[in-house]
N, C-alpha and C positions, 0 to 999 in steps of 0.2 A: 634259838629257833629261826629258821630261814623265813623270809617274807612270803615265799611261795607256800610254805606250810601254814603260816598264819592266815593267808588268803583262803586256803582250802578249808581250814577249820571254821573260819568266819562264814563262808558260804554254806557249809554243812549245818552250822547252827541256825542260819536263816531258813534253811530248807526243812527244819524239823516242824515248824509251824507256818505252813504256807499261807493260810488265810490271814493270820496276824501280820505276816510280812507284807502281803498284798494290801491290806487295809492301811498299814503304816505308810506305804508308798503312795497311797491314793491322794493324800494332801499335796505331796510334791508333784504328782502327775497333773492334778487340776491346776496348781499354781503355774507350772511351766507352760501347760497348754494355754492358759489364760494370757500369759505374757506373749507367747508366740502369736496368738490370735489377735490381740490388741495391736501389737506392732505391725502385723500384716495388714490389718484394716487401716491403720494410720498411714503406713507407707503407700498402700494402694490408693487411698484417697488423695494423698499429696501428688502422686504420679498422674492421677487422672486430672487434677487441677492443672498441672504443668502441661499436659497434653492439650487440654481445652484452651489454655492460653496460647500455646504454640499454634493451635489450629486457626487462631485469628490472624496469624501472620508472624513473621520473625523480625526481631530487632525493632519492635514497635515502640513508638513514642507518641503519646496522646496529649494533645493540647485542648483544653476545654475553657470556655468562657467562664469568668469568675462571677462573683456576687455583685448584684446591682441594688443599691439602696436609694430610696427616695422618701423624703419626709420622715426619716427614722425607721422606715419599714424595709427590711431586707427581703429581696426576692429569692435569695439562695443561689448556689452555684449553678452556672449555666445561663443566668439571666442578664449578664453584662452585655451591653451593645458595643463594647469596644473592640471585640474580635471581628475582623473584617476580611473580605476576600483579598485585599491588597497585602495583608499579612502573609498570606501563602506565597505571593510573588516575592516578597522581601526575604522570606526564609529560603526560598529556592535559590535566590541570587547570593545570599550572604552566609549560608550555612553549607559548606561543602560536604559535611558528613551526612546530610539529608539526601537520600537517594530518590525516594518517591514521596509525593505529598498529595493529600486530597482534602479539600474543604468538606465540611459536613454540616448538615442541618436536617433535623428529622421531625416527623409528626406521625400520628396514628389516625387511621380513618377507615371507613367502610369502602370496600372495593367491589365493584359490580361488573360482571361479564355475562351477557346473555341473561339466563334465568337464575344464575348463581351469584352469591355475594360472600364476602369474607372480610373480617376486620383484621387489619394487619399494620405493620410498621412500614412507613414510607421513608426511606433514607435518601436524602439528597446528597450526592457525592460527586467527585470529580473522576476523570477518565482513568487515573492511575490506581484506583482502589483495588481492582483485581490483581495488580502487580504487588501491591502492599500486602494483601492478605493471601496471596498464592491461591486464588480462587479461579477455577476453570469455568469455561462456558460450555453448557451442554448443547444448547440450540442457539442459532443465530450469532449475535455478537454484542459486545458492550457498546454503549453509545459513544459518540465521538466528541472531540473538542469543539467542533462546530455546533453540535447539539447543546453543549454547555454555554457557549458564547451567545447563542440565539435563544436560550431558554426554551428549547424544543420540548414538546409534550411527548416524550418517548419514555419507555419503561423497560426494565429488565427484571423478570420475576424470579423469586426464590422458588425452589422446587415444591415447598409446602403450599404456597399460594397458587402455583400452577395446578397442582393436583386437586385442590379444592374448587378452583374456578373452571378448569377445562377437562379434568380427568387425569388419572395417574399416567405419567409417561408421555402425555400428549405434547406435540410440538405446536405451541400457540403463536409462533412468530408471524407477524403480519396482522394479527387480530388486535382488537382494542379492549381496554378496560376503562371504566369510568370511576373517577375519584372525585367526590363532590359533584360539581357540574362540569368537570373537565374530562375530556376523552384523551387517553394516552395510547399511543401505538406501541405494541410489544415488539421490541427489536431483539430480545434474547432471553434465555433462561439459564440461570446459574446451576452448576453441578451441585450435587448433594454435599453439604458441609458438616451438618451435625450440630450438637449443642455447643454453646460458647462458654467462656470462662465463668460467667455468672449463672450458668444453667439455662440461659435463654436458647430458644431454637433459632439458629442463625439462618435457616432456610425459610422461615416465616417472615419474609421481607420483600419489599419492592424497591429497587434502585432507580433513581431518576436523577437528571442533572440538578445539582444543588441550586442553580439559578432558577430552575423551573419550580422547585419546591418552595423557594422563598417568594417568588412573584405570583405564582398561580395558586398555591395551596395555603400559604401563610400570609399573603397580602403585603409583603414587604418589598423594599427596593432591590434586594438581591446583593447588598453589600455586607450586611451583618450575617455572621455565621455562628454556629454553635460550637464548632470545634475543628481541629485539624489533625488528621491521622498521618503519621510520618513513619517511613521505614528507613532506618539508619543503614549506611553502607557497611559499617564494620561493627560487629557485636562487642569488640573489645574497646570501642571508643564511644559507647552510648552515653556514658556520663559526660564526656567532653562535648558531645553533640547536644545533649540536653542543656548544658550550661550555655552554649552558643545560642540555642533557640531562645532561652530565657533572656539573654542579653539583647538580642535583636528585637524581640517583642517589647521589651521595656523602652527601647529607643523609639520604636514605631508608635507606642502608646504615650510617649512623652512623660514617662514616670520619673520623678526626681529621686535621688538617692535617699533611702530610708522609707520611701512610700511603698506600700504593699502592692504586690502584683494584682492586676485585675484579670488574671487568667491563671490556669492551673496546668502544670506539666506532670505527666505520669508516665513511667516506663513499665515494661513487662515485669521487671523485678519488683516494682512497687505494688503492682496488682497481685503478683504471686504472693508477696508477703502478707497483704491484707487478707487474701483468701485462705492461706494456709495457717494463719495465726489461730483461728478458732479450732481448726482440725488438730493442730498440735496441742492446744490446751486440753481438749477432750481426750486425746490419746494419752497425754501425761497423767490425767486424772484416772482414767481406767487402768493405766499401767501401774499406778500406785496401788490401786486395789488388788491387782494381780500379784504385786510384790508382797502385800500383806498376806495373801494366800500362801505364798512360798514360806514366809516366816511362820505362819500357823502350821504348815506342813513340817517345818523344822522342829517346832515345839512338840509336835506329835512324835517325831522320831526320838527326841530326847526322853519323852515320857516312856515310850516302849523300851528304850535301851535301859532306863533305870529299872523298869520292871524285870527286864531280862537279867540284869546284874543280880538282882535280889533272888530270882528263881535259880540262878546258876552259881550261887555262893559256894555250895559244896564242890561243884565242879572246879571252880577257880581255886579253892583250897587244895583239892587233889592235884591239880596241875602244878601248883607252886610247891607242893610237897615232893613231887618227883623231879623238880629242878627247873620249872619254868620261872622266869623272872617277871618282875612287875611290869617292865616295859613290853614283854610279850603279851601279857593280858591287856595292857593299854592299847597296843596295836591291834589286837584281835577285835576288841569292841569298836575301836575307831574305824577299822576296815568295814565292819558290819554297818556302821552308820553311814559311811561313805558309799557303800554298795547300795544301800536303800535309797540314798539321795540321787546317785548317778543313774541307776536303773530307772527310778521314778522320773528323773529328768529326761532321759532318752525316750521313754514311753510318752511323756508329756509333749516332747518335740514332735513325735509322730502324730499324736492326737491333735496338736495345734495345726500341723500341716493339713490334716484331714478336715478339720473344722473350717480352715481358711478356704480350702478347695471347695468344700460344700457350700459355703457362703457365695463363692463366685459362680458355681454351677447352678444352684437352685434359686438364689436371691439376686443374682447379677450384681453383687457388691464387689468392687475391685479390691483385690488383696495382693500383697507381695511380701514374701518373707525374706528379708535380707540375711546374708550369711552371718554377719556380726551379731544379729539378734539371737541366732541359734547358739553361737559360741558363748555369748554372754549368759544366756539362760542355763546352759549346761555347766558353765563355770560357776555361776551363782549357786546352782544346786549342789555342786561339790563343796563350795565354801560353807553352805548351810549344814551339810553333813559333818564337816570338820568342827564347826563352831558348836552345834547342838549335840554332837556326839562326843565331844571331848570330856565334858564333865562326867557322864556315866562311865566312860572308859577310865578316866582318872580315878573315879571312886572304886571301880573294880580292881584297879592296880594297887590301891592302898589297903585292900583287905588283908587281915592277918591270916596266914595259912592255918594255924591251929584253931582259931576261932571259926574260920570258915568250915573246917571239917566237922565242928560240933553243931553247925547250923542245921536246924530242922525246918 
C-alpha cells in the first residue's frame, strides 16, 4: 500500500470521531502553547533588560569604591575613601581605551522650587556624562568644566523633577531650586530617557558638578568620589580596557600583589548577566512545566490509540485478510498518532502566538517568539507522536488476522 493511501486512511479514521480527536489533541495544544508563551516571555524580558542597559550608554565600564572596614566593622561596597578624583585623571592619561570618563558621587534629598517640592536623587558628575550615556539636552545646556573646577552651584534637571517642580514641558532654565540650604541655578533640562537597567526612573534625577555635591551637600573636601563611569572606545576591547583600568588603579592605590582591590570594576556584560540570571532561571522552571504538559499530551495520545486499536480489531483483521501487511497497519496507526501531534502542535503554536500578543497588548508585558522555539516545539510534538504512537501501532500490527476477525 502506498504512503499516500495510508495517509488518507489514517485521516479518514481520525475524522470518524471528531470530538475524541479534538480532545486528544488538546493536551498537545496546551503543551505547545505553554512552551511558546514561556519562551516568548523569557526572551522578551531578556531583550528588555538588554535595551535598558544599552539606554544607560554603550561600552560602559563602571568603577565603584570598595568596602571600608574599621574596628572589625565593614561599611559595605561603596564606603572606601580610596577612590579619588585624581584616579580619573590617571585613567584618562594611562588607559587609551577609555574614551570618556566621569567621576560620580550621589545623595538623595528634598528639592524645593517656589511652592513645590520633590524628593529626588542628586548625582554629582563630570562634564562628559552626556557623551557617555548618549543623553540629549532638551533645554539649556550641561554645566561646564569651569563649573566643576569651581564647584559652582548649578544643576541640570531630569524631566520628572522638572515636571513636578515647574510643570510638564516647562523650560525652567535660569530659575533656581533649593537643596538643603543651598540654592542651585538651573542651567539645563535633560531629554526623556526612561527606566534604567535596574528598573529605576532615570529621569528622576538632578545632575550637578561632583565637586559641588561633595563640598556643598556632603560636606567633604571634594577629592573622594563614589565611582567612575567610563565609555570604552571599542566594544571588542572592553575586557582589555577593563584590565588596564584595574592595573592603573592598583598602582594609584599602592596595592601590593595578592592584596584585594579596594574598588570594584563592572562592565555591561557583568550587569546583564546578573540581571538575566533570575529571568533565565524562572523561564527554565516554567518551561520544564510546559514540557511536562507535552509529555502528558503524548500519554493521552497513546491511550486513545490503544483504545482505537482495540475498537478496530475486526477492521485490522479484515484488512490483513485481503492482503494488507503488518507494516501497513503499523504505518497507519503511526501516521494517525503523528497527525494528532503535529496538528495539535501547529494549533498550539498559533495559540501561543495569540497569548503572547495578548500579554503584550493588554498587560504591556514584553514578549518575543524566536523562530527556533517554534521549530523546536513542532519538532518535539512530532517526536512525541512517534514515541507514544509506536507502541499502539506495533500492537495493532502484531494482531493475528484470524483472531481479529473473530473479535467481538
